[in-house]
N, C-alpha and C positions, 0 to 999 in steps of 0.2 A: 472226456474223450481222450483216448490214447493216440499219440501221433508217432507213427513209425518213421524210421530213417529213410525208407524209400519214398514216403509221401513228402517228407521235407526236401529230399533231393529233387523230386519231380516238380516241385513248386506248387504242390497241391494245397499247402498251407499259406494263407494270405493274412494280411494285417486287418482285414475287415472284421468287425465284431460280429459274433454269432448271436442270433436272436435268442432271447431267454426262452426256456422251456416252460410251457404252460402259462396261460393267462395272456393278456394283451401286452405286446411289447411296449416298453416305456418310450416316451417322446424323445428322449435323448438318443436312443438307439436308432430311430428313424432318421434323426438329424445327422448322425455320424455316417450313416449309410449313404445319405444324399451328397455328402461332400466329396469332391473329386480328390484323387490322390495328389498330395503335394500342395493342396490349396490351404492357405493360411487365412484365418478369420480377420487378422489385422489388415489384410490387403483389400478388404471389401470396401466399397464406396459407391458414389453415384455413377462414376465412370469405371468400367472394368479395364483390365490391362489390354484387351483386344480393341476397345474403343479408343484408348489413348494412342494406339499405333496408327490410327487413321489420320491422314494429313488434315482433313477438314476439321476433325474434332480437336486436334492439337492446335490448329490456328485459331479456332474459336475460343478455346480455353485460354490461350495466350492473350488474346484481345480482351477477354473479360477480366482476367487477372490484372492486366496492365491498367485498365480503366478503373477498377475497384481500388487497387493500391495507389494509383495516382490521385484519385479523388480523396482518399483518406489522408494522403500526404499533404494535399492542398488544404484540407480542413484543419489538420493538426498543426502543420508548420506555417501556414499562410499568415495568421495573425502575428506570430513571433517574427517572421521575416519582415513584415510591414513595420513592426515596432522597431526593429533594428534599422530599417531604412529611414524611419522618422527620427531616430535617435541621433543620426549623423547627418541630418539635413537642417537647413535654416528654417526659421519660423515662417517666413514668407512662402517657401516651397511647400511646407506642410499644409498651410491654409489654402493656397491657390491651386497647387497641383499635387494632391495627396498620393496619387498613383504613379507619378513620374519618378524616374530614377535619377535623382540628384541633378536637377537643372543647374544649380549653382555650385556643384561640386560636393565632394564628401567632406563633412565638417567633423573631423575626428576630435577636435578640441571640445566638442560639446560634452563628451564623457568626462574629461578632466575638469571642466568648469562646473558641471553638475556635482562632481565629487567634492569640490571646494566651496563654490559660491552658494549652492543650495544645501550644503551640509549633508549630502547623501552618505558620507562616511560615518557621521555620528548616528544618523537614523539606521544605517545598516548595522552598526555595532549594537544598538538597542534591539534590533530584530534578532541578531545572533544570540544575544543574551537571553531574550525571551524564549527563543527556540531551544537553547541549551537547558535552561531551567525546566521547561515543559517536558523535554525529553528525559531528563534525569528523574524527576518526580513521577512522570507518567509511567516509566519502566519500573520504578520502585513500587508503586501502588499495584500495577498490573501483575508483576511477578509474585509479589507477596500475597496478593489476594487470590490469584490463581493457584498458588502453592497451598494455601490454607484450605481452599475448597476442594482441590483435586487430590492432594497427597495426604494432608493432615486429616481431612474429612471430619470436621467437628460434628457434634450430635445434631445440631440444627442446620447442617450444611445445605440440604435441599431447600429449606425455607429461605436461607440467605441467598442462594442462587436464584430462586424465584423472585425475590425482592430486587436483586440486581437486574435481572432480566426485565422486570416490570418498568424500571426507570427508562428503558429504551423506548417505551411507548409514550413517554411524556415529552411533548415538544419543548425545545429549548427556550422558545419565547415565553412560555408560561412560567418557567422557573427563573426568568431573567430578573424580575423585580425582587423576588425573595433572595436570590443569590447576591444581588447588589446590596440589599439591606444587611446581609450577613457580613459582607466585606466592609461596610461602614462601621459595624460594631461586632467584631468576632465574639461569639459566645465564649464564656469562661475566662479567656485571657483579656477581653475588653480592650481591644486595640483597633485602630482604624488603618486599613491597608491601602487606602486610596493613594495613588502616586507612588506605589511600591510595586516591584515586580512580583512580590508574593501574591498580589491580587490577580495576576495572570497565571502564575505557576500552579497554585493550589486548585483552582477550578479545572484547569486543564488536566491535572493528574487524576481527578475523580472521573474516569472514563469507564463506564460500564461495559462498553463494547470491547475494549482492550482486556479487561479482566476476564470476560467470558471467552475471548479468543485464546488467551493464555491458558485458561482452565481446560479448554478443549484439547490444546496441544499437550498439556501435562497428563491428561487422561490416557493418551496413547503411549506414554513412556512406560518402560518395564518396571512395574511396581514391585516385582519380586526382588529387584536390585535394592530397592529402598528397605524392604523387609530384611534382607541380608545385612544391610548396613546397620539397622536397628539392633539386630542380634549381636553384631560386633561392637555395640556400644555407642554408635553415632547418634547424636541428638538431632532434633529438627533443624537447628541452625547449620550444623555440619552437613547434613544431607542436602540442604538447600544450596549451600555455597559450593560444596565439592562434587555433588552429583547432578542436581537439577539444572543449575545454571550452565555448566559446560555442555549438557545435552540440549540446551534450549537456544543455541545460536541461531538456527533458522528463524524461529518466531521472534527473537530479539531483534534481528535485522529488519524484519517486516515492520514490527512496531516502531522501530527507530525512525525509519523513513516516513511512515504514516504520521507519526507524532510531529516530526520536524516540519513536514509540509503543511500540516494543519495549523501549527503555531505560526508559520511564516506568513500564511495568507489570512489569518484571523483579523477581522476589522472591527466588528461591533463591540465586543467585550473590551479590548484595549482602548477603544475610544471612550468608553464609559469610566474605566478605572484608572486611566492614565491621562488626565487632562493637561498635565504639564508638557508643553511641547518638547522640552529637552529630554523627556523619557519615552516619547512615542516611537513606535516602530515605523518602518517604511509604509506599511499598509494604511496607517492612520495619517502619517505626515504628508504623503503625496497628494491626497485630495485637498488637504488644507493649503498646500502650496500652489494649488491650481490658480488661485486668484492673484498671486504675486509673482510667480516665476514665469520666465519665458516659456513658450510652447516647446521649443527645441530642447531646452534644459529639462523641462518636465518629462518629455519623452525619453531623454537620456536616463533620467532617474528611474523611470518605469522599466526601461530595458535592463538596467543594472539589478533592480529588484526581482525581475523575472528570470534572468539568466542564471542566477546563483542556484536556485533549486533545480533548474533544468540540468545544469552541469553536475550537481550532486547525484541526480538520478542516472545520468549517462555514465558517470564513473562507477556507480555501484549497482547498475541495472542487473548484471549477471548474478551478483549475490542476492539481490532482492527477489528476482524471479525464481532462483533456485530455492531460497528460503520460503517464499510464498507457496511454492509447490509442495515442499516437505511439510509445511505447516497446515496444509489442507485448505488454504485460502483460495486456491484456484480450482480445486476439485469439488468445493462445497462440502 
């Protein structure tokens, strides 16, 4: 159709799409015709813009939002606040009036006494050492495994990927005995790893979920860039260090936080492979100290063990959420 200058000046030409000639108009054309001018699909929701202008709707929406957010805040922060209250209270106040706000005053010295008398400092150091080793070896296995399956693409890559995926359907309790026997006598090298941090680091590194998550992220990287690097003479190691790792900061941040938190709260496996009290992390030492330490000092130690990962998340929450979104962890 030819549009003349007069038609354009008179406003005869509009932005509305014209129906196709011949046959039934496609569904997309009818949808575009139904949309009002200036209406954006991203603004659609349960309540329209006109509904939100009504005072009754705005008041009801504010009340519902306040109740829901307040309830979530109480459920999420309530136990942590009560633990802080108990950590700076006397043992008598915790047992007699657990919900009262410091009838005998705030006992700030509980934190320092738990740090020294209960040796929370030593157990916290063991926990940090366990988390650091699990983080390093976990990222090493996840990144190299995902790189091999996604970028190098070996001949039997799909078979290996399926085998790794199949391990996710095996409950951890079933493999617990077999894994413990392996730690008692490691094949080939024939060493016993009991009472060594290697007994915690190595099983934590073999995480199939992390390998598959990294592989999925590597699948979305521009593989044309890797091909160009190969043409220029870069080998697999150079591509991994110079190209893949710098572009993988989002997924590395997500895996780092998930790995550290998982190692920090692990209880059963460190209890089995670290029977020596001097090497046990906080998650194992605190239940053991329940029968000997005062209630107030035990609560103070629990608060210290909980507040550290909470502070880590609060400090790096922006990087974590941004990395999780870029890695596809939030969008599925």
